N, C-alpha and C positions, 0 to 999 in steps of 0.2 A: 643256338639260336636255328642251328642245320635240322635238327632234331624234330623243332616243334611243326604240329599241322597249323598247316597256312588256309587261310578264308581269303577270296579273293575281296572280298565287303570290307577288311582288315584296313586296303592300303587303304591310306585318307591323305590325303593333301595338306602338306602345312601344320601336319599333328607333333606334336612336342611328345616323344618317346617315354615311357616310362623310363628309362633311365635317368633319364633327363630330367623330368617333375620331380625325383627323390630329391627331398633336402639330404647333400651330400653328410656320410659321418664318417668317424673315420675308424677302419675296422680293425677289430683284435681278435686272433685266430687265440682259441686254450687247446690246451693237449692235454692231454694224460688224465683226462676224468673220464670217468665210468658209471653214468648218468643213472645208468639202467642196472646194475645194479649193486652199488657202491650209495648207502645213502648217503654219506656225508656229501660223496662228491655232486648230487644232485642238488642237496643242500646251497651248496655252492655255487652250482650253478643260474638255480633259481633264482639267487642273490643277486647276482650280476647280472642274467642277462631278461629278466622277468619281473621283479618284484622292482620298478624301475619309477621313483617317483619324478616329478616334473622337474626339480632343482638338482636332481644327478647332472654330473658330466656330462653332457653328450656324446653315447659310442654306438657302437653296432658291435656286436660280438656276435662270435661263430663257433664253435666247436666243430672241431677236425679231428675224422676217422682216419683209416688205416687206409681207404681207398680216394682221399682228400688228395686233389689233382692240384697244384701251383701252377700257373703258366708260367713257363719260361721266359725268362729274358731273353731281347732280341740282343743278335752282334750288333754293339755302336758300332757308328761308321765312324772310320779317322778322315776322310772329308766328300764333303757334298758340291764340290765340283760338279760333276758329270751327274749328278743326281736330281730327277726329275719328277715328284711329286705326282701321285695319280691322283690324289682329289683333300681334301682339308681334312675329314674330319672323320675318323673311321667307328663303323657301327659297332664293334665290340670293345671298343676301349672304354666306354664309361663302365660298363657292364663290371671290365675284369678290374677297374680300379675300384668300385664299387661293393663286390660281393666276393674278387676271386684272390685277391691279391691283398693280404694285411699290411698292418704297417708295423704291428707287433705281435708276435707270437710270444703266447704267458706259455709256459710249461708247468701245471700240477703236478709236486711229490709229496709222499707223505713220511714226513723225515723229523724226526725231536734231535737233538741237539743230544741228547743223553743216550741214544740207541747204543746199546751194545754193540750192535754192528753197523755202526757208522761208516766207517770204510769200505765194506760192501756197500751198503747202500749206497755210500757215496758215489759209487763207480758206476755205479746202473745208472745214478743220477746222470752221469757227464756222458754216459753212452747218449742215453736218451735227448741229452741236448743238442751231442754231435750228430746225432740223426735226423733231430730238428732243424738244425740249421743246412743240414745236407738235402733238406727240400725248399731251400730255397738261395738255388745257383742264383750267381750275377745279380742278386736283389740286396736291398740293404734294409733287409727288413730287422726290424728289433729282436733281440731274446730276453725275456723276461722269466726267471725261476720263483715260482712260489712255490714254499713248504707250508706244507700242510700239518701242522702240530698239535698235539694231545692238550701239552702243560697250556693252564690259563693265561700263565703273564710271560711275558717274553722277556727272559734275565738280561740286562745291560750291558754292567760290569764285569759280567763273569766272563773271566779270559779264557776257559775253554771255548765258553760260546764264540767269542771276537777270534781265536783260532782257527775252529774249525768253520767259519764264519768265511773269513780270508783263504782258508784251502780251499774251500768247496769253489769260489768265487776264481780262485786263482785255477782250479784242473779245468773249469768250464769255461773258459774262456767269456768271462761276463764283467761287467762292472760291477762293484758295491752296492751301486745305487739302482740295481736291475735285480737283487736277490730281496724278496720280501718273505713274510712270517706271519701267517694268519692262523694264529688259533682257535680252532673253530670250535671250540668246545665252550670259549667266553660269549655267551650269547648278551652279554651284556654292554659288551665292548664290540661287538663282533660286526655291526654294522658300521662303528666309524674305522676296523681298521676296513673293509670296502670302500668306504668314503676316499679315504689316503689314498689306499691301493690305484683305483681311478682315476684320481687327480695326477700318480705320478707314471701313469698308463697313458696317459693324454700331452704330457711333457714328453714320452718318448715318442710315441706319437707325432709330433707334432715337430721333433726334429725329423723324423724319417723323409715327412714332406716337406721340408725347409731343403733337407738333401737333396731330393730331388728335383724339387722348384731351381735349385742351384746349378744343378747338370743340366738343367733345360736352355738356363739363360746361356750355358756356354756354349753352347754352338750358336748364338748371334753372331758372332764375330765371322764363321765359318760362311755366312748365308749372305745372298742379296738381292734385293727387291724384283730384279728380271728375269731371274730363274727360279727363286723358292720363295714366290709370292703367297704361295699357300702356307709352306711352314710358317712363315712369319703369322699367318693367322691362328696354324694348330696349335705354336707353342704358347701364343699367350691364352687362345684359349686354356690350355691344358694349366697354368699359372693361375687364373682365374680357378678353375674348380677344384688345385689344389687348395690354394688361399681359402676355399669355401671348408675346403674337409679341415684345414687348421682353424676354423671358425674364425677366420681371421676376412669379416665381412667387407671393411672399405675395402680391402687391397684387393677380393676377389671382384669388389665393381670396376677400380681401374685397370687392372688387368681386361676384363671386360669390355670394356669401353676401348682400350685400345688394342681388342682383340677386330670389335666392330671396326674400326678407324684403319688398322691395316686390311681388312675385309673389303674396305670403298675404295681401296686403292689399285682392288683387283682387275686389270682389262675385261667386261664383261663381254661375253660374244653369246652364239644361238647354242655354243659347245659348254657350257657354263654357268650361263644366268640361272636356272634350275638350282644348283647347286649353291651355287651366290645367294639366293632367296630364301632356302631352306638353312641354310647355316646362320646367317640374317636374324630371321627368325630364331633360333635355337639362344642367340647370342642375345635380342633383346628379349626376350621372355625371361633369361637368368640376369641381364640387368633391373628390368622393371622389377621382376620381382625381392632380388635383394634391397630394391632401393622403397620399397613396401613395406617390406620388414624391417626397413631402420627409419621406419616412420618419416620417409621426405615422398609425399606421393605429388609435389609442383614436377622435381626433377623425375619419378619416374613419366608422369604424361605427356614433359615435355620432348623425353628421349624416345616416345615410344610416338610422340607427333611428328617428330622428324625421322623416324625409321618408315613411316605409312609416308611422310614426303618424298624421300629416297625411289622406294617401290613400287609408287600405283601408278608409274608411267611407265616401269620397264617391264614391259610385257615382252612376250617370245611371237612366234606364226601366231596369224589371225586363229589356225586350227586349233590352236594350246591357248585360247582368251580367255575360254573356260576355267582352265584350271592357273592363271591370274588371278583371275576374282576371286576361288577358292579359296588362293591361300590369301590374299588380300582379309576374305572374309573371315578364316580362322584366326586370324590374328588379330583383329579386332574381339573376335569371340574370348579366345585366349587373355588378351586385356581386361577384359570386361569381367573374366575369371578372376584373376589376379586378384583384380578393383576389390569386389567382390570380398573376397577372403578378408581385404585386408580391413574391408568396414568391418567383416566379422569380429576381427582383433582388437577394433576401439577406434578404426579411424572413422571421423566424422563427418558424409559426404554433404554436397549442396545439393539445391534444386538446379541447378544449371551443369555441376557438374557430378556425373554418377554412373555408376556400370552402365545404366539401363541406353544412355547415348550410345555407347558401344554396343551392346549386344544389340543395338537398332542399325546401326551401320552393317556389321555384321549382316545383319538379314538381308539389307537391301543390295551387297555386295552379293550374297546367295542367291537374289533374282538375279541378279545379270549373271548369274552362272549359268541358272538354270535355261536362261533367255540366249546366251552364247552355244548351248551346246543344242539344242534345241533345229538350229540348220543341219547338224550329221546326223541326225536320226537314219535317214533313208541312207546313208551313205556306209554305214557300220551294220547294214542286214545282211551281208552276205560276206562277214569274215568268218576263216574259220577258229569257232568255241575254243578250241583244245588248244590251237596255238595262243589264243589271247592268256585263257587258264597261266600256262606255262610263263609264258610272261609276265603278267601279275604276279605269280610266284616268285619271280627271279629279280621283281621290283621288290617283294617285303624283303628279299634276301644280299639284296648288294650289300658290298665292301663298304665304299663310302657313302654317307648321307648328300642326298637327292641328285644321284647320278641315273641315268638311264640305263635301264638292263641293260638294252641291243648295243648299247656302248658304252661298259664299266671303263672306269679309271681312264676313260679317254680326255684330256687335255688340251689337244692341240689342234691349234686354229688352221687348219687342212679344211677344204670344201669335205661333207657328209656325205655318205653314201647315200642319195636320196632315196632309193629303194627302201633300204633298213629304214632310214627317217619317217617315210609315209605308212611302212605298217607297224610301227611305233607308236605314230601318232592315233593309227587308226582303232590300236590295244584301248590307250588310253580314253580314247571315243567311247567305248564299246563297255571299257570300266566305268564310266562318266554315265553314260544312258540305263545300262542294263542293275550295278550294283549303286547307283548315290538315288537313294529316294529325296529329289530336291523338295518336295509340300512339304515331307514332313520336319526334315532339315530347317526349313525356315518359320513355320511353323514353333518349332520347340525356341528358335533362338526369337522368334517376336513373343511369345510367352514367356521367356526371360527377361527381357525388355519390359513388357507389361509388367509385372512383378515389383521390380525394380521402379518404375513412373509411380505404379499405388503407394509403395516402401517411402517414396520420397514424396509425393502428397503433390502429383504431377497429372490433373486427372486431366487434361486435353491430351497428352500424349498418350497416356492411360490408354482413352476410348480409340485413339488415331492405332496405336496397336491393336487395339481389338478388330478393327477395320481391316487392316492388313491381314492378320490371322482368317476373317470371314470369308477375305480373297482369295486366300491360300484353296479353302476349304471348297468356293466355287470352283476354283481352276481344276480340283480333281474330282469334282461330280461330289461331294460330301456334302448335299446340300441341307440336311438337315442340321447338323452344325452349322454350316454357314446360317441359316434362318437363328439360330439359337446367340448365336455371337449377335446378329447387326440390329438381333430387338433389345439388344441389352443397351446399345449405345443411340437406337432413334430416336427416344425420350428427349436425348440430350442435343443433338443436332436438331430436333425439334423446336425446343425451348427456344434455341440460341440462335436461329432463320438464319440459318447458312446454306443459302439458299443450292449454291449448284454441288456443296456437299451431301447436302441431304437429297438432292437430287437422283444423286450417283447411289448412294446407299440405298436407297428407297428402289431404285431401278434393280438393282442387284441384287435385295429380299426379295421383290415379285419374280425376277428371274427363278430364283431360287425357289420359291415356294411354288409357281407353277409348274419348274422339271421335277419337284418331289411328290408333286400331287398332294400337297398339304391342302387342301380343301378350305378350312377355317382361316388359315393363315393369307391364301391366293384372294379370297373374298374380301376380308380387313384392308388387306394392303392394294388391291385392284381398287375396292372404294378413292382407298385415301389418294391413289394415281390418278383418278378422273380429274380430280380437281385441277383446272386453270391456273393454279398457281404453278403446277408442276408443267414444265415445259416440253412438248410431244408434241407428235403429228395427230393432229385432229382423226386421220383416220384408222391410226393405232389406236388411240383413245377408245371411238367408236367399237374395235376389234375385241377391246378389254371390257368392255361394258357390255358388250355380246355375251362373251365367254362368261362371266359374272352371271348372269340371268340363264344362262346355259345351265353351268354347274349347281346352281341354286334350284335346277329342275330336273340333277341327276346327269344332266348329260355331258360330254368331252367337250374342253372347254376348245374354242378354232386354236390354228398351231400358228401360236402368237412368236414362237423363235425361228420361224424360217430355218430349221437344220432339219439335218436329217435323219437327227434322235427320236424314236420312236416313245414320246409320251403318252400317245393314244391311249398304251397298251396300260400305262401305270394307272391313270384315271379309271379305266375301264374297271383293273382288277380292285381299285380300292372302293367302287360303287359297289361291286358285286358282295368284296369281305364286308361290305358294312361298316368301315372302319372311317367314320365319319362323325361329327356331331349334325343334330338335325335341330338343335337350337344354336344361334351365332351371337352375342352378343357385341357389340362395337363402342368402346368408349370414345368417345368425338371429340373431346377435349384437348389430347397428347396429340391425333392426328393432323394433319391435313386437312380441313374439311370439304367434302366435294356438295355436300349444302350446306349454308348457311344460316343462322335464326337469328334475330333481335326481338327478344320478349320488352316492353314496354308498360308500365304502367302509364297514367293519362295524366295522375298529378302523383307528386310524391309524398301527399298525406288526404285524406280523405276525412270528411266531417263527422257527426252524429248524423247515423238516418242515409251518407248518403252511398247509393251504389257503386262497387267497383269495379273500373271498366280497365279491359287490361286488350292490348293489341299483340299478336304475336306473326311480326314478320317475317318470311320464308323466302331464300334464293338459291334454286338449285342454278350451279359453275361444272353442270357433267355436261358432255359433249351433245346428249343425245336426251328426251324427255322423259319419267320415270313417272311411277307409280306407287301409293305408298298407301294401306290399309289403315294406321289407324294414328291421331296422337292425340299423345297424353300429358298435361303439367301437372305436378307435382307440388305441392307448396308444406311449409313446414307445421301446417296444421291441415292436418289431412281431411277434414270437414270438407272445403274449399277444394278437392281434390274430383269432387261429381260434376262440379259446374263445366271445369273444363275438359272435354276428354269431347273427342271430335272424330267418329266415325261415320263414313260418306254408307247411306244404305244402297244393300245392291240392287234395288230398283232403277237408284241413280246412274248407275252404269245400263241400264238395260235401257231406262230412258234416253240415252246417250247426252245427258245431263250434265257436262264438264264446268258449265258455270257458275259465277257464285261461289264458288268453291264448296259444290256438289260433290267431286271428287277430290283427293289427293293427290290430282295431275297436276306436275312441275314440269313446267318448260323451261328452257335451258336462258340464264338469264333473265327471267318476267320476275318480277317480286310479289309475292301473295299477301295478303294479308287477313288474318284470320283474327275473330274479334271475340271479348266472352266476358259477361256482364252478370256479377251477383251479387246478393245486400248480405253485409259482416254479420254474423251472429253478436249480438249484447256483449258476452263473457271475453271477446274479443278484442274489444274496443280499449284504447290504451296501448295495446300493444304492438310488433311489427308483426307486418307478413310480407314470408319472403317465398320465392319461386326456389324450390329445392331442384329440383329433376325436370328435364325432357326430354320426354320418349316417342320415336320415329319407328313405328313395326311397318314391316314388310314381310305378310301373312299368305301371301295365296303363291305360293312354294312348297314342295315338299321339304324346302330346307328355310325356316324359317331366323328371319335377321331380326334384331334391335338395336334401334340407334340411339343411344343415351348421350344425353349434354349435362354434366353434373356442377353445379354452383358450389365451384372450389374457395371461394375466394367472396364472400358474404362482403364483408366491409366495403369491398370498393366494387362498383357493380361494372366497369368500364372491363373490369378484369374478371369478370364473374363466369365466363366463357374465356378461357385463357390463349386462343386461337383464333376464336373467330374473327376477331381484330387483325391479327396478327398475318394470320394466313390465309386474306381475301382477295379476291383476285382485282384488286383495285388497277387503275391502268397503270400505275407507277410499278405496280408487280408482274405484272399477265406480258408476255413478249409475244410484240405481233405476228415474229414469223415464226412463232414456233402452235401457235395457236387460232384459230378463224372463226371464234367465239365471239357470239358479240358483243360489243361494248358494255363494261360492266354500270348498273344504274346507278348514277348520279343519289339520286333521291335512299335509297340504298345506304349506301354507302355514308354520306350524313347523319344517319339515326344511331342515336347516341340508347344501348340499351338499358333500362333500369328493371332489376328485380325485385325488388323491396322498396313497398310502402307501406307509410301508418296509419293507423286508424285510430282517430282522433277519439277520444273520450269526450263526453257531455263534462263540460268545464262549471262547476260553483259558481253561484251567482252572490257574489261577493262585491259590496263598494266600499274603497278606499278614499275618503276625502282629507283635505290639510286644511285647518281655516287659522289664520292668521293677519296680523294686525300692525300697515304700512302706514309710517315706513319703521323702518328698522334703524337704531341708536349704534354709534358707534361702539364698539368694548363692551356693548349690552350684552346676556346670553336672552336669546328673541327666541320668546313663546311661540309655538307651532302647535296646535291643537288635532291630534290625530282621530282621526272618526272611521272605525272600520264594522261594518252593517253587515252582517248575515242575511241575506234574502233568498237562503236558499233552503229545503229541504230534510238536510242536515248539520248535525254539527262539525264547526270545523277546530281543528285543535292544532298543539305545535304550532303557535303562533311565534314568532320572531321576525323582528326589524332591523335594517340595516341601513344607514345612512354615510352616503358618499358625497364628499365635494366634487363636483363633476372637473373641473377644469383642474384638477390634480390627479397627479398617479398614487396608482394604491398603492407605491410602498412608500410614498411621501404623506401618509394619512394618517400626523400627527397629533392634531386638534381634540379637543373632547366636547362631547354634550351630554345634557343631565338627563337624565331619567330617572327618575322616580327618587331624587336627591343623592342620587351617587351617579361620579361623572363614567363616561363609559368613551373609547376612543372610535373614530369615524370610520366606517369600513368594516367593523366587527359588527359580526350576528349577535342581538340580543331578545331572553327570549321575554315577549309580553305578557305573559299570565301562564299561571298551571294550568286552566282550567278551560273549560270548553265555550266556546260561544254559540249558543243554544240560536234555534231559527228564530227571527223576527227579533233577537237581541243585539247592542252593539257594544265594541268594547273604546271608551275613549282615553287618550294617553297624552301629556303632553309633555314634550323632549323641547329642550332651551338647547338652542346652536349659537354658538358664540360668531360675532361676528366683528372679525378679525383688520378691515381694508373697507374703503368706501366704494371701493369699486362692485357694479353687479355680480352679485354671487346667485350658484343653479346648486342647489342639492338635492339629491333623487333618494328617496321615499322606498325601499323595495322593502315589501310585506310578506312574508314565505309563511306558508299554511299546506293543511294538506284536511282531505275529509273523514269522517268519522262514522265510515258505510264500508263495513267489512259483509253485509249481506251483497252489494253488487257493486259489477265494477264497471258497469258503463259512464259512470261519473267516474272523473279522475283524482282518484285516491290517494295518488302520492305529490310529492310537493306542486303547491301552485302559488303562483308568483303574480302580484299586486305591485306597479308603479305608478308611481306620481312622483314629480318635481316641481321645485317651486325654488323661484325666483324672486330674491332679496335685493332691494337696492336702500344702502342705509347712508344717514346724514350724520353729520358732529351733533350730540346732544348739549354742545355750548363751546363756547368762544371766552377763555382766559386772556387778559391782561394783568403784566406784573409791576407793581412801582416800588423801588427802593426810595426807604423815606428818614429824613434824620429820628432824633428822638423827637423832635418837634415838630416832626408831621411834615415837614419838606421836602420835597422831591429832591433825590443828590443821586448821583451815580458814584461819589466818591465814597469808601468803606475803607476807616482807619484798623489799626490793631487794636485790639481787644477795648473799640467802642462799639458800644452800641448802637441798633438801624434796625428799623422796621421795614418789614416785605411785607407789600399788603395785593393780593390778591381780588380781583373786578372780575368777577364771575357773571355772566350776560346765557340765558335759556335761549336755545334756537330750535329745539324740537315744537314741534307743532302740540304736542301732548303734555299735558304738565309733567312736571318730573319734582319727585321730593329728593331735598338732600338732605340727606341723613347726617354727616362730618363729614369734615375736610382737616386734611394732614400734612404735614412735611415729611419727606425722606431726606437728611440731609448728609453732604459728601464729606467728607472728614474733615477736620478743623472746624467746622460750623457749628455753632452752639444756640440752644436757648438761653436767653438770658434769665429765666426763672424756671424751676419741675416743668417740665413739658404734661399737659392735660389737651389731649385731643379734642379742635373746636365742633362742638355741637352745633347743628344749627337745626334740622327738623324743620326746615322751611319749603314752601311751597311756591315752585316755579313755575308761572307763564309763559308764552311766546314772548321773549324779549324783555321778560322781570330780568333783574340785574339785583346780584349783593355783592359783601364786599367779607375778606377773612385778612386780618392782620396777626402777624408773626415777629416777635420780638427775637434778635438775634444777635451774635455778636462773633470775632472770629480771634481766634486764639494764635494766627500763625500769619507772617506776611506772603500775600500770595502776588506774583510780580504779572503772570499770565490769566486771563479770563478764563476764570474757572465757574463750573454751572455749580450751584446751590445745593442742587439733587433733583427732585420730583416732587411735585403736588400730585396728593390719592385723593379722589373724591369719592364717598361713595353715595349710590343715589340707587332709585325705584321710581321706577312708572307709578305716578298718582293712582290707587286704587278708588278714588271720589271723584274722579274726574270727568266728563260729562263728553264721550268722546263725540266729535264734529264730522264721523268718518261715516262713509257708507260701509266699511269692513266690518265685518260681525266680530269680535273679540273673546278672546278664549277667558274661560269661566276665572282663574286665576293668575290675570294679567296684573302684574304690577307686583307679585311677590314675589318674584326674586330680585334680592340686591347684585347691584352690578357695581363694578369697581372701574375706575379711569383715571389714567396718571396723565399729567403736563409734566413737562421739563419747564424748571425755574429757570430765571437769567442768568448768567455768566457775570464775574463780577472781579477787581481784583482788589487786593486790600493792601493798603501803604502802612505804611511804619510812622509812628508818631511821638510827639517827641515829650507831648504834655497834653494831660486832660482834664478838663476844668470842670466839678461838679456846681453848680449855683444850687445857693435855697434861699428862699424869698418867702414871705407871708402868702397865703390864698390870695390877699388883697391888702394896700392899702388906704391909709385917710387924711385928709388934705389936714397939713398944720399938727400933726403925729410924727413923732419919730417911729422909722420901722429899722430892722437890723438886715444888713444886706452881705451874702460869705461865700467867699469864693473858698471852696475845699480845690488843690492843685497837687496834681499826683505825676512824681517823674516817670514816664517810660523806659526812659535809658538808665545804661548800666554805670554811667558816667556821672560827677556831681554837674547840677544842671544852674549856673546862674541866669541871672532873669532881671527884669524893669517890670514891673505895673504898677500902671495908671489907671487913673479916672479919668475923662475929659468932662469941662464942666457943661452944668445946663441949666438952663432958663427955668426948666421945671423942678428940682428937686434945691435943697441947699442938705451940704452932708459934712458932716463934723472928722477930724482926725487927717492924716496926712493922706493924700490924693494921689501924690504919687511916691514908690516905697520900689527898692532894689534889695534882691535880698538871690540865697542857693536853696536849692531844693537835693539831699543828697541820693543818689540814685536809688532807684524801685521806691522811693518815701514819698510822702504828702507835707503840704504846708497849706494853714487857712489862712486867710484872711477875711477883714471883717469891718464893713462899713456902715455909718450910723446915716442914713437918707431922714431928709426933714420935706413929703413932699408939699409943693407950692398949689398947683392945679386941681380936678379931678378931672375925670376920663379914661381913656387908653393912652396916658399917657409914655414916654419913651425914656427909660432910664438913661445915664449917665454912660459911653460907650467905656466897654473897656478896650484896655489896649496893652498888652503883652509884646516886650521884644526880648527874643532869647540870645545871649551871648553877646549885652549891647556893648560891652568896654572892648571887644575884636570888631575884626577888619569887616567881618559877616555877621553882622547881627542876622537876627528871624524873625521876621516880622508875622505874628499869630492871628494878625487879624480874619483871612480865611478861613481857618480854623473854629475861632470863636462863633462867627456867623454860625454857624452851624448846632454850636453846643453851647451859645448865651444867649439865655434869653433878652429880648430887645425892650417890652412892652412890660406893664404894670397896669393892672386895675386899681383905678384910686378913685374911691368913694367920698361923697361930700362930707363935711363935719355933722355928725347929731347936732341939732340942737335941742332934740325933747331927747332926756335921758331915762332911757326904759332899757328893760332885761336885755339883752343880745341876743338876737336869734339870726343864725347863720342866711345869708343872703344867695349865697351860690358857691360854687366852687368861681378860685382863680384860671383863668384862661389867659395863658402864655402864649402869645402867640407875636411875630416877629413884628 
């Protein structure tokens, strides 16, 4: 370093030296290679040193030449009792062990085992080894010998080879493991030999550094922390460094952390505080870098935060406070670089933890650094520059890192020389002020932070960095760059409406435009600054407004900054050179408006041939009145642009007519309204009319200004001119302390802008009517006639019908209606006809709606159609909708009562197993309209059957109101039913009579009554009892007095066992009978028995029969009397005719009627 050229700007506070930032690699020296004249040597060297793949063993190779000087080892101290260290870490120690002192020296010799002059060549080799060893006096550098041989293979079991190799090792005084053979002509395996040799070299190197570390540790017992605290730090740092050379990174981290802990135990003072800070920065750099490389970012961040917390309050004298801030700033910057390098290697950062925050903190500290040195600018003006340069050069060549050049090696706590300290501090201040460009340093750090925030998707922080960069450019009078950066972020802060931030940025941008004589930006930002939303003194705003008008007239603006800086010359130069725009267009949407506009259509829609009425409300919130030359509105249909232009005539201004909007003259906070009326074109009806742009012109100056409001969001009228409502000067936004402008007009504040209106087309003349007869009957398909009558001059087409039940949600409309004989779901559109309905004609359709309950039901009929009018758009040719709602009240069509009877037609609620019974349905008509009953039948539940093959009962009866009819069904049950169970349902099919005469005022449909309806009634519930015995009686249809007749009883056993019983006939005065009147017998299981009785009638008429009496199990303790059962199934009367006196051929008198 002593021979290098020193530049004062190279002195940088907190900088990590190059030798510390390099990745430590074991240093290997090669000797004996003549790469310039020997092709083989050149090939071997290139393979080792230059052609290195990433997976090779990490090594650093250097070629020794004849002039190579190895630094001699210092004499080791026998004791440290009286040794006082001068510093912590020497500046040349790292360089020496990185680039000058090798761990292994490799001697390359061309020698074959079968060389005829082997002994001579061996002696030459021994001499070269001894010469090489002599260059490493007092150093434990490892020596390795490489024999470059021509043979393609290495003889392994050759006795001569083994003997010569052993003799060579003994003669050279090297271990056998340090002897290597490299067949350089074996190109196939040459690279493999190199890899194995490198691995061996690395082992030799590791053993060397391990020995060095052992030697350093041997000094610990001789040290004490009272006198040798610096040595504890130095030795631990060396252990960490040698661990890195051995690629033992965990060991290196452990040793560096211990070195840092030892450093923190040193007592700090004004003498050594800077040295401690510098060494702490070095060790922190090493630890954090290794932790990032070991993929442990959390530990690296924690260590860095601990490092900063320790030193953020450890500063020197106030005169050197800038140095403390510079060192802290450098620490953050270095850590940010390490973090960024780790991310480039694959580490995934987070939004709240990435290098951008560290670069940002570094920039903030650099700003504090700049502020801390500024008070000393006048103090260093009279310093001797030559003396300062000499001292700065000495600072770059200091022996120990972090020491002052005017007191090198000073570790004493005694008072320092005040004069030397004062002069030295002045030199440091001089260097800081003369050679450090603080703004460039801060800007670079902020740009690094901005790039990181952009990469990690932190837009707010990225914009904040941009603002800070612009402020730095402003501080160094680089106004164009300042404006460039501020214009990038102003739109975002305008949108977010952060008032204090926006005002601050806008003020800086306006001052930059003023100072740089940027006419266009000065006018744009100046008009924006006039708004009452911007808090500023009223007089200052008036000065800005006057300056803008002067600039537009090619005159220099007023002195707005009140500074000694001569800005007028820059403006005059710009006017003379003509480097300005003569036409300036200002887009008012994204900026804070100084004039607000609110266009309002008087109606949301205008009917056919109705004039369109538009009002434009305008309000100036600038401090002074302003005049404009022209106002124009632009529509999405350019035809209407001609009706919405306002350009006051020059005569108006000459005559002084300033009322009724004769001039575009605006007073502050005074609302003006401009009205426009025009007639819509026929071809535009059925379309939307929209204001797309409003333009205000100021053309009465050499430089013309155009103000544009563009409709950016047509779908939302309230946000059409995005900032008109956001940056209004409402009382809630305007500060009374900073503005004396009159109060905001409440009327203007409550106006809602509307930029779109609809031109309604002429609606087609089409009528929809619904015809229905009341009342509706429950469970009928209720007919409704739909009549669509076209009274327009055009045909209509694409006619579809949708029916919706209004009391139900759309997703629950599962009921179907019937149209043209097809069932269709409610809520779905159905096309009514494929053809068109011509003018003057009608379309009639009948739909049948399901009536599901007795509550009032409302159905909405929607008919959608379009007009067949290709030649004209004045009529609505798109989908047209007609709606009608019909309310339906339903009643029950029938009242049903059910009765269960015995086969003798006797009502009975007792049903017995396998015994027939009769179900009788009594039907009463409740409908005021005649109904035709088509048929009725029953749908029986399980185990209930018809007694005969079932044929549905066909009625075809016409029932009027209160008419009644009956249906009978003979049934039986095959299983016992203990709990009441329904028999099933009665199904009646019916329809309205087509021949009835409706006594209703409601018009009937043409096909009324043709739809067959079906209604169901639940049959009564019964229980089925178990039966022991069933008796079937056989009698003639009638009897004749004094003529015998046969009475037969068929008895059936229903049980699974033998059934004993006694049967008898009671005596009767009406009959005589022959045979046994009482008998006992048994009936086998599931069998029948027949009993015959001959009766002789004595009287005529309905004569009661002898009573049958049956007792089951008569000879048991619990006999069962069957009287109750017999009453239901055995006839009790017989019709007896008188005896014929005249014998004539027999003629049937009639059917016998069995009654009880």
